[in-house]
N, C-alpha and C positions, 0 to 999 in steps of 0.2 A: 844160323844152325850150318857146321859142314854135314856133306851129305855123302853115303858113301857109292863106292860101284857095283854093278849088276851086273855079272858075269853070267852069259848065256854062249857055252859052248858049241861052235857050230861042226862037230866029228860026227860024222855018221853024215851028213845031208851028202844026195848023190845026185851030180847035176845030170839032167837027163832031157831027152825032149829032140822030137823028128823037124826036120823042117817042114812050115807051111810054105812061102812061098822061096824067094831066089836069094830076095837079104837076111832074112831066118836062117837059112838054110849056110848057108856064105858067113853067116857072122857065128851058127854052131860050129861049123869045121874052123873056122879059127880062133874059136876059145878054146878047143879039143887041142888043137896046135899049141896053146898059149900064147897065143898072138891077141893084149887084147887091145891095143888101139884098134886093130880091123876087125874084133868081134863088132867093139863100140859100136865105129863105125856105123856097119851093114846096119845092126839091130837098133840102130837111133833112125836109119831110113825107114826102116821096115812100121817102126812106132811113128813114124811122119806119113806114111802112106793111108789114106783113108779106110784102105779094104784090108788092110790088118792091125789097124792101130790097135784094134780092141779084140784080138783072135788071141783066143788062151796060148797057146803056144809060142807068139810074138810075147805076150807079157811075161810068160813064165823063162820065157830065152832071158829079155832085158831084165829079168830079175837075179837070173845067174850069172849073169855076166857082171851086172857094177857090184852086186856081192863080194863078188872073187875080185874084182877090181880093188875094195875097201881091204881087203888083206894084203897088199901090194903097196909099198912105198911109194911110189914111182903118184899115184892115183890117190892118197888119203887124203891131201889137202884138200882135195875135192868134196870128202866125203858123198863117192858114189852110192852109200848106199838110204841116201834121200830118196835118190830117184828108183833105188830096186821098191823101195815102201812103197811111193806109187803103184805101179806095173804093178805089184802085189793086189794094192787097196782096190784096183781095178778090175785083176782075174778074179778078186774073192763077189766082185758086182757081177761081172760077165758071168762068170761058173768057177761057183762056190768050191763043187768038189772035185775039181782039175786037178790031179798031181797033189790030193789034200792030206798025206803024209810030208812029204816033201817040201810041201809051198807053208806050211805052218811051221816049221822049224827057219825055215828061210822068213817068216814073218818073226819069229823069237830071236834071232841075229841080229834083224833090225830094231824090235824093241830094247837090245841091251844096247847097241849103238847109241838110240835115240837118247836112251837113259841116261847113258853116260856121258854123254856127250850135254845133258840137258844137267849134271851133276855138277860137271865143273864151270860151266857159264854160271850157272846157280852161287858157285864158290868163290865165283871172281865177281857176284852181286851184277852177272847181266842178267839183269831179270826177264827182260821181255825175250831175251832169246829164250832164255831154259825155259820160259812158259812153253812158246811155239814147240821144242825138242819133248816135252811132259807131254801134252796133246797126243804125238803121234803115238807114243809108248797107252795112251788112256784107249787110239783112237784102233790099234794091235787088238788091248783086250776085249774091247768092246763090240768086234767084228759080228754080224749076225745077231743084233742085239746080248751080246756078250756068250752065245754059246758055243763059236767056237774054240771056246777054250777052256770051258765051264767044267770040264772035268780035268783041264791041267791045271792047279792050283798053283802050280808053281810060279806063272805068271801074274795070281793077284797081289802077291805082296810088293814087286815091284808099282806094279798097278796102281795102287794104293799108297807109294811112295812119292809115284810121280803127282800124285792129285798133291798130297801134301806137300811137293817142293811148288805147286802151282800154287795153290795157296799161300806159303811162304813168301813167295815173288811179289805178290800181289800188295800181298799188305806189307813187305818192305819196302817197297814201291812208295809206300804211303795212302797207295789207293782201298780207304779201309771201307767204303759201302758197296766198293768190288767184290772187295775179300774175304767179305762177311759169308756171302751161300758156300764159295769155295770152305771155309776155314770151315762151318757147322758139316757141309759132307764129308769133312775131315775129322771132325770128333765124332761122329755118330758109325765111323768105321771101326767096327774092332782093332783093326790092324794098325790103326793113326791114332787108340785114339791116347792120348798125352797128355800130361799137364801141362805142358809148352804152348802145347794145339787151343787147351782155354784157354791159358792167357792171353794170349794174342787175342782169340776173340772178343773177350773181355772186353781188352784195350782198346780194339773197333768199335764195341758197340758205345763206349763210353768216350771212343773220338768222334762219333757219328752223335752224339747226345739220346743213346738209346738208352738209357738210365734202367730203366722197368727190366731191360732185355738181360743189362748187363746183372741186374742183382740178379734174376731168376739162376743164371748161369752160374751166379760166384756159389749161390746155394746147390746150386748141382756139383761141382766142380770140387767141392770142401768133402761133399758126401764120397766123392769119385778118389781125392786122394789128399787126406786130412792131414798129412803129413807135408807137405809142399811146402815152403816159406813163402813162395812166389802169390801163391792164392790163397793162404793164409793174408800176406801184407794187404791184398784187394779185399779181402773180407774186411781189417780193418779201418782201410779206410772208408769202403762203405760206411759200416758204425760211426766211424767220426763225421764223415760228409750229413748223414741224416740226422746228427744228434742223439743219435741213441747210446746213449752215455752209461747207460746199466748193463749194458750189451755189451758194449765196446770192452768195459771195465774187466768186466766176468770174460774174455776172448783175450782178454792183453794179462792177466792173472793167468791165465791157461797157461798161454806164453810165452811166459816169462818162469812159470814152474818148466817146463821142457828144457830152457833156452837160456838158464840163469847166466851164463855168458855174453848173452845179444846185448850189446849195452844200447838199439837201438829199440827194442821190444820194452826198455828196462825205464830206460830217456822217456818215450810214450807213453806207459804207465804211471810215471810221474806225473807228465803235462795233464793227465787223463785227474788221477787226485784233485791235483791244483784246481782244472777249471770244474771239477765236482764243487768242489770246497768255497771256490768265488763263481757261483752262475755269475752270466747276463744281467739277470732283474736286479740284482744285487741283494736278492734275501740267499742270506748265506743257511745253510744248512744246518742241524742241533750236532751232527757231528763235526763241524770246520775242522776243527781245531785236530781232529783226528785224521782228517785226511791231506793237514797240511804237512803232517808230521810224518805221514806214508810218504807225501810226495818227496819232504826230505829226504826220507832213506831211500827211497827209488835214485833221487840224483845222485847222494852219496854211491852207490852203486855203481853208473853209469860213468861217472867223473873216475871212476878210482878202477874201469876196466879202460876208457878209453880219456884220457886225464889233458890230452892235447886238441879235444874237439873243442871250438871253440863256442859252437852253440849251446853244449851241455853246459858248458863253465857259465856263459852268461844267465843262460835259464834258471842254475843255480843259483847266480847274484841275484837277480831279479827276484825270485821268492823272498829270500831274506831281505831286500829293498824294499818291494810291496806291502811286508809286513812293517817297516820301520815308516812306509810313508801315514800306516794305521796309524800309528800310535802317536805322530807327529800331527796329527787329523781330532787326534784326541785328546794330544793337548790344548791345540787352539778353540779345541771346544768348551774349555774351561775357565769361564767369565769371573766365575768369583775370588777371592781372597786373601781365604783365611787360611789359616796352618793344615786345616784337613783339605784344601783347595792345593793347597801347595804341595802337601805330601803327595796327595795324587799325580801332581803334574811335575813334579819329578821323578816317580818314577816310573811316569810313562815317561818321560826322556831317556832313564835309564836305559830303556827296555830300546827305546828307538836308537838312541846308541850304539847300543849292542848289535842289533841287527845290520844297521849301517856296517859297521865292524867286522861280521858276519858274510857281505856280500863284496868285501872290497876284494880278497883274494879271488875269486872268482872271475869279478867282472877284469883283475888283473893280468890275469889268466888269457881269459877269451882275446882280452887286448895284443896283449904279447905276441900270442901266435898269429892274431893278424896283420900284426903289424909286421912279422918276418918276410910277410908276402902282399904287403902294400901297394904295390903297383896293378897286382890281375887280381884287386879285389872287384866280383861285379856282383850283383843282385844282392841275392840272402846275407851273401857276407858280406859285402860292402853296409848293409843296414846293420848289421850283427856290431860289426867294426865300429859304428858311429854312434849306434847308442850305448856301446861298452865305456863310448868317450866321454861323451853325456850322463853317463851313472857317476863314473869318475868323479866328474870335477864337480860332482853334487854329493859325493859321500866325502871324498878330500876337504870340503869346504866346511862341510859338517864337521869335523877332525881336527881344523883347523889349520888344515896342510897349505895353506893358500897360494902358494906357491906349485905347488904338486895340481889344485885347480885352475893356475891359472894356464901351468902348462897343458893340462887337456884342453879350455875353453881355446887357446891359440892354436890344438892342433885340428878340432871340430871347424875352426875358420877356417882355417887352409886348405881341408875340404869340399868346402860349398863353393871355391871358389871356383 
């Protein structure tokens, strides 16, 4: 996600200080004369001298000079504010109360520069560099264990956002294990607690096989953001993978009622009905026919909303195809030759042929949609394409459309080469 820029104005900052040694004195004189090259040269000499490198007035002078250079186009490309920040960190360490009002303003200007550079790097997907910038925003916020700016809440939001940017940078770099503690801290901060943070954290848990933590977080996220679509989908996926069909069905029915035009939800509702009607153990429930009818209704709605979705069409065709297969099995189970047996056989055959006929337009639609992009098909799309061809080969044969059946056979064999 794109991040916004943090503005911290330097208005009101007063650059003061009396020189402590000759280099600091010369640097300050040059600074006041706006001779910044000379000012920089001399203050660098002062800071390289063991006797003055940690003296407050030398550090303070460096921060003033380098931050002023940051405002001048000639020096901006070298980001002199970063050197200014290092001087201010040291100054806060050796003499925290030195020119505190002005130093606090200088630190805030540094924080703004770090934050804005961090944002630009993040938006350019330079995640490692962005993280380093944001660490400095947080470092400034946390000076003196966070006490230095505890009364200036102005910095709380940028610091929280900086932490979120760091967490996102690590997450989007694919370092999921490393991102988890960062995302947890972001999630637990009122300023940055959002549905998207929950989503990233849930995904990080899933990608690191922390299923228990992911499921617990999904429940927490659903309470915090009950209407967020991404969180809802995580919950639905949880129920799908855990095999809790009754709970899944309830959630899907609730979601479908709220979003009647969401074809994915409607389709998933249909497949859930169908799965419950045809459990893996083969023991169909007493209400199997009712569940199949509900699945048919859901698929009808899904293909009406998204008529060119090959997956929807293939699965709708499969609903009828599988029923046709069931009738075929019942035909084959009849071994008698009586008139009653023949009548039963003919009834099953009529039902079988009717179901094959119902399946055909959906398989044909799936086939035609995927055929238009045949050269680019991969994964599930290619699998659906092949299955549609095989299904049509069988349906056409049952309908005595042998030329078309042969065409599908040839097409399938060409894909296998």
